[in-house]
N, C-alpha and C positions, 0 to 999 in steps of 0.2 A: 504496499499499499503507500501512498506518497502524499507527500501530504501538501500544503497549499503553494509553500513557496518555493518546493520544487516543479509544481505541475506549473504553477507562475514560471519559472528559469523556462522549462520547456518551451511552452507557450511563445513565450520570448524568440526564443533562439528560432523556434520552425518561423517568426514572422520574417523574421532577418536573411535565414535561407531563402525563404521565399521573394522576396525582397529584391534580393541579390541577383538570383536564378532570374526575372523578368527586367533587370536592370542590364544583365549580361548578354538581352536575346536571345536568347537558349531555352528558355521555357515556352512549349507550345504556343503561349496565346500572341509570345512576340512574335511569332513567324505569320501571325493573320496582317496582312496588310494595310492597318488604316492607317488613314489619311485625318489628321485634326484640324478641321475648319475652323471655326470658334471655341472658346470659352470662354462666358458671359455670364453675369449675373445669374449664375444656380441654371442655366441653359448649357447646351453643349452638342455641337455637331461636328459627326463622324464620318467620313466616306469610306465606303470600303468599293475599292475596285474589282464590277464585274469578271471571273474568272470561269472558265468550264469545267475548272479542277474542283469549283467548290458548286457545282451545278449536279442539278437531282437529276434522274430516265428523261425528266421530261424538258429539262433544259433551262430550269428557270432556275436561282439560287436554291443551296439547300435548305429543309426548315430548322436544325439545328444550328449551320453557321446564322443562320439571321436570330434564333435565341441565343446564339453567341455574342454576338454583336449587340443583341438588347443588352447584355448581363456587362459588358465588355463598358460600355458607357453608362448604364445604371451604374457601377459598383464607379467608375474613374467618379462622377456626379458625386455618391454617396461618400467618397476619401474625402472628401474639400471637407476640411477645417473639421478633420478629425485631430487628435492629439498626436504627437510620436510613438508612442506606445500603444496606439490601438489600429485598428486593420476593421473593415465587413466583410461579411461575409451572407451572402444570399441567405433569403429562407425563403421567399417566393418568387416564382418568375409567371405569368400568365403571357401566353402570345396567342394574340387574335389574327393568324393570317387570312388576309381580306384578297390578294392578289398576288401573282406569282413576280420576279424582279428579274428582267432579263436585260435591260439596258447597263449603258458601261459602267453601272457605279449604283451602290444603294446607300442612300443617304440615310442617317440614324441622326435625329433631333432628340435629345433627353433633356428634363426640364426635373427641376425638385419639386415635390406635391410637399413634402415635408420632412423638414429636418430636426430632430430632436437627439439628446444624449445619447439615449440607447438603440434608436431603430429611425430609419431613413426610408421615405416612399417615392418612388421614382415613376416617370411615365416617359417612355421610348417608342417615337413612331419612327418607321422607317420606310421610306418612300422609295420604289423604281424608279431610280435618277434625281439629280437636283432636284425639277422642277416636275416633278412624274408625280403619278397614280402612289395612296396611299397604299401599301401593300401590307404593312402589317401594323398592329397596336399592343403594344405590350404596356406593363402595367410588374414594377418590380418593389419588392423588399429587403432590405437589408439591416442587420445586427450589429452596431459595431460592438466588438470586441475587445478587452480593454486586457494587455497585459503588465505585470509591475501594481 
């Protein structure tokens, strides 16, 4: 059995290792070619260039990639204004797939709906192209986890 101090130290070490892996570009999520378009006042816009390697059998962006894009945008927004010893973890992700994405880019626009001290709620809309049709409407919830 581990005491609380040992568990806290383990959690802190895991967070640091994860952050180092992402920063190095070697984490799988770092390999998704996302481009930050803007990040202002609780709203973030990220583009994901369409590539057939990310497509499903009908030629649209694969649904799991759409969910991952929503989680990445939501997570980045949820991480804003947390302390150095905190991270966020996804506790809920709902994706309403409305139409396929086939154009040159999937544009994700995320907005903070609520940023409390222990939970964050984010909405991410994903469009087929920069000025295209709404393809997926997503809501996400995050828990703020503190180590130490």
